[in-house]
MIMI-774748 format. One record per residue (C-alpha): x, y, z. Coordinates in steps of 0.5 Angstrom, whole numbers, padded with zeros to 4 digits, always signed. Layout:
XYZ...
//
This chain:
-0016-0075+0015-0009-0080+0015-0002-0077+0016-0001-0077+0008-0006-0074+0006-0006-0068+0011+0002-0068+0008+0000-0067+0001-0004-0061+0003+0002-0057+0005+0006-0060+0000+0001-0058-0006-0001-0051-0004+0000-0046-0009+0000-0040-0005+0001-0041+0003+0001-0037+0009+0006-0039+0015+0003-0035+0022+0010-0035+0027+0008-0032+0034+0014-0029+0038+0014-0035+0043+0017-0039+0037+0022-0033+0034+0023-0030+0041+0027-0033+0047+0023-0032+0053+0027-0032+0059+0034-0028+0055+0029-0023+0050+0034-0026+0044+0033-0028+0037+0033-0036+0037+0037-0036+0031+0037-0043+0030+0029-0044+0029+0029-0038+0024+0035-0042+0020+0031-0049+0020+0024-0044+0018+0028-0040+0012+0030-0048+0010+0022-0050+0010+0021-0044+0006+0027-0045+0001+0024-0053+0000+0016-0049-0001+0019-0045-0006+0023-0051-0010+0017-0054-0011+0013-0048-0014+0009-0045-0008+0009-0037-0007+0010-0036+0000+0008-0030+0006+0010-0030+0013+0006-0027+0019+0010-0025+0024+0010-0023+0031+0017-0021+0035+0017-0014+0034+0016-0011+0041+0019-0018+0043+0026-0016+0041+0025-0008+0042+0024-0009+0049+0030-0012+0050+0034-0007+0046+0031-0001+0050+0032-0005+0056+0024-0005+0058+0021-0009+0064+0018-0016+0064+0010-0015+0064+0005-0011+0060+0008-0005+0058+0003+0002+0057+0002+0003+0049+0007+0009+0048+0013+0004+0051+0009-0002+0047+0010+0003+0041+0017+0005+0041+0019-0003+0042+0015-0004+0036+0019+0002+0033+0026-0001+0035+0025-0009+0034+0021-0008+0027+0028-0006+0024+0031-0012+0028+0026-0017+0025+0026-0015+0018+0033-0015+0018+0034-0023+0021+0028-0025+0016+0032-0022+0011+0039-0026+0013+0036-0032+0015+0033-0032+0007+0038-0029+0003+0042-0035+0005+0037-0039+0000+0037-0034-0006+0030-0031-0003+0028-0023-0003+0024-0021+0003+0019-0015+0004+0017-0012+0010+0009-0010+0010+0006-0007+0015-0002-0007+0016-0008-0005+0021-0014-0008+0022-0017-0001+0018-0012-0003+0012-0017-0010+0012-0024-0006+0013-0023+0000+0008-0024-0003+0000-0020+0002-0003-0014+0000+0003-0015-0008+0002-0015-0008-0006-0008-0003-0006-0005-0008+0000-0008-0014-0005-0005-0012-0011+0001-0009-0007+0002-0018-0005+0001-0021-0012+0006-0016-0015+0011-0017-0009+0010-0025-0010+0010-0025-0018+0017-0022-0017+0019-0027-0013+0019-0024-0006+0018-0027+0000+0013-0022+0004+0013-0021+0012+0007-0018+0014+0006-0016+0021+0001-0011+0025+0003-0004+0025+0004-0004+0032+0008+0003+0032+0001+0007+0030-0004+0003+0031-0009+0004+0037-0014-0001+0040-0019+0001+0035-0015+0000+0029-0012-0007+0031-0013-0014+0029-0010-0016+0037-0007-0022+0035-0004-0025+0029-0008-0031+0028-0013-0027+0026-0009-0022+0022-0006-0028+0018-0013-0031+0016-0015-0024+0013-0007-0024+0009-0009-0031+0007-0016-0028+0004-0012-0022+0001-0007-0026-0002-0012-0032-0005-0008-0037-0001-0010-0043-0001-0007-0046+0005-0006-0042+0011+0000-0045+0017-0002-0043+0025+0005-0046+0028+0002-0046+0035+0005-0048+0042-0001-0054+0041-0001-0059+0035-0008-0057+0034-0015-0058+0036-0017-0062+0043-0024-0064+0045-0023-0061+0051-0017-0057+0054-0011-0063+0054-0008-0060+0060-0013-0060+0064-0017-0067+0061-0012-0072+0061-0019-0075+0056-0018-0071+0050-0016-0072+0044-0014-0069+0038-0019-0068+0032-0015-0068+0025-0019-0065+0021-0025-0060+0021-0030-0061+0015-0035-0056+0018-0034-0051+0024-0040-0051+0028-0042-0049+0035-0040-0056+0038-0033-0055+0034-0033-0047+0037-0035-0050+0044-0029-0054+0044-0024-0048+0044-0021-0045+0050-0017-0040+0051-0010-0045+0053-0004-0042+0050+0003-0040+0051+0003-0036+0057+0004-0028+0055+0001-0030+0047-0005-0025+0046-0008-0032+0041-0011-0037+0044-0015-0043+0041-0021-0039+0040-0017-0033+0036-0015-0039+0032-0022-0041+0031-0024-0035+0029-0018-0035+0024-0021-0042+0021-0027-0038+0020-0025-0033+0016-0020-0037+0012-0024-0043+0011-0029-0038+0008-0024-0035+0003-0023-0041+0001-0017-0043+0004-0015-0049+0008-0012-0048+0015-0007-0052+0020-0006-0051+0027+0000-0055+0029+0007-0054+0033+0012-0050+0031+0018-0051+0036+0021-0056+0033+0026-0053+0028+0024-0055+0022+0017-0055+0023+0014-0054+0016+0018-0060+0014+0015-0063+0020+0008-0062+0018+0009-0064+0011+0012-0071+0014+0005-0073+0017+0007-0069+0024+0000-0068+0029-0004-0063+0026-0012-0060+0026-0014-0058+0019-0020-0054+0017-0023-0056+0011-0025-0050+0005-0032-0052+0002-0029-0048-0005-0022-0046-0007-0020-0038-0006-0021-0036-0013-0029-0039-0013-0030-0036-0005-0028-0029-0008-0032-0030-0014-0039-0031-0010-0037-0026-0006-0037-0022-0013-0043-0024-0015-0047-0023-0009-0045-0015-0008-0051-0009-0011-0048-0006-0017-0046+0001-0016-0046+0003-0024-0045+0000-0031-0039+0000-0036-0042+0000-0043-0037-0004-0047-0037-0006-0055-0037-0013-0058-0030-0013-0058-0029-0012-0051-0035-0017-0049-0032-0022-0053-0025-0021-0050-0028-0022-0043-0032-0029-0044-0025-0031-0047-0021-0029-0040-0019-0023-0042-0019-0017-0037-0023-0011-0039-0019-0005-0042-0021+0003-0042-0021+0002-0050-0026-0002-0050-0031+0001-0046-0037+0006-0049-0040+0009-0044-0040+0010-0036-0047+0011-0031-0048+0012-0024-0042+0014-0019-0038+0009-0015-0031+0009-0012-0025+0004-0014-0027-0002-0012-0034-0002-0013-0038-0007-0016-0041-0005-0023-0044-0008-0029-0040-0009-0035-0046-0009-0041-0047-0008-0048-0050-0002-0051-0057-0007-0052-0057-0009-0045-0054-0016-0044-0050-0017-0038-0043-0019-0040-0040-0019-0033-0040-0016-0026-0033-0014-0023-0030-0009-0018-0028-0003-0022-0021-0001-0022-0022+0006-0023-0027+0012-0019-0033+0013-0024-0031+0020-0026-0024+0017-0028-0027+0012-0032-0031+0017-0035-0024+0021-0037-0021+0014-0040-0027+0011-0044-0024+0009-0051-0017+0011-0049-0011+0006-0050-0006+0005-0045-0001+0010-0048-0007+0015-0047-0009+0014-0040-0003+0019-0036-0004+0025-0041-0012+0024-0040-0011+0023-0032-0005+0027-0031-0002+0021-0027-0001+0014-0029-0007+0009-0029-0009+0003-0029-0008-0002-0035-0015-0005-0033-0021-0002-0032-0023-0008-0029-0018-0014-0028-0020-0021-0030-0019-0023-0022-0024-0018-0020-0029-0020-0025-0035-0025-0025-0037-0027-0032-0046-0027-0032-0046-0033-0037
//
């Protein structure tokens, strides 16, 4: 891949996720925030936004910032002290991003997640909806693992894989892991002088995976192996991923100007990958629709309750269902926006009638077009 092609990936990204590790954001010796670096990153984010891209940031740093305030010792901390440090540091981390980005008239939002949030379909859909709403309103989500409550059983454990999950959840088309190395090498360049950078990975083969060691900044949780795991998850979701150095003052600008990096190619777009995933799921029920609704779906509309004439089966919100005509013709497969009991209550109702029927405000769509695959 030539430098121009590599640069165009970040320049033309529609929705980008940027992962930032503690070592870039917090000075290892003093525990202080690297304000000059964050100022440069904010300029990069503003430039991406100026080109029309939506940006999400996955950031470490809360524990590193909090332990300094609490005067905790260097080295590994007991779980309860790590969680206390995260609680103190998270406020400072969010404030730092807010102050750096508001200079460019950009609004920030704090989003804390755990691995369990991505495993549970309902939580996953809620998270996806929240991220999409924030982005549609022009905000920049600052995402971090919820270290104040996460236990080992519900932890991602490293922000490389968290960033890949966020990219998948948000439907991003580019993920940039800012690292202490400029990409994937054929071997560890710190011990093998013959190792060379691989600028492009078209497919993640066992040979490529074997090249990933665990070398990285001392104290960092992620090594190259976790980055390869992140690449697997991101590219499967239709998101291209880059590994590049982040220790310059304008790392995204450097990447856009052709800085050394490894790009992992995605075979599909995020939308195509998601549709393929939905199409392969086993339906848990049926939504029977009238001819008007079927026509609207085929023209790219979402399914509204008013067009639903019947509900069959028992399903939860986020479960796959077929959407059929009364004659049994399958129009689409979709993820339901409602549990089956609620779907039955509001079938045939207009949007303004939903709250009275359910006793609480409902979603406009019974099945959203972004969560739907047309059958023919």
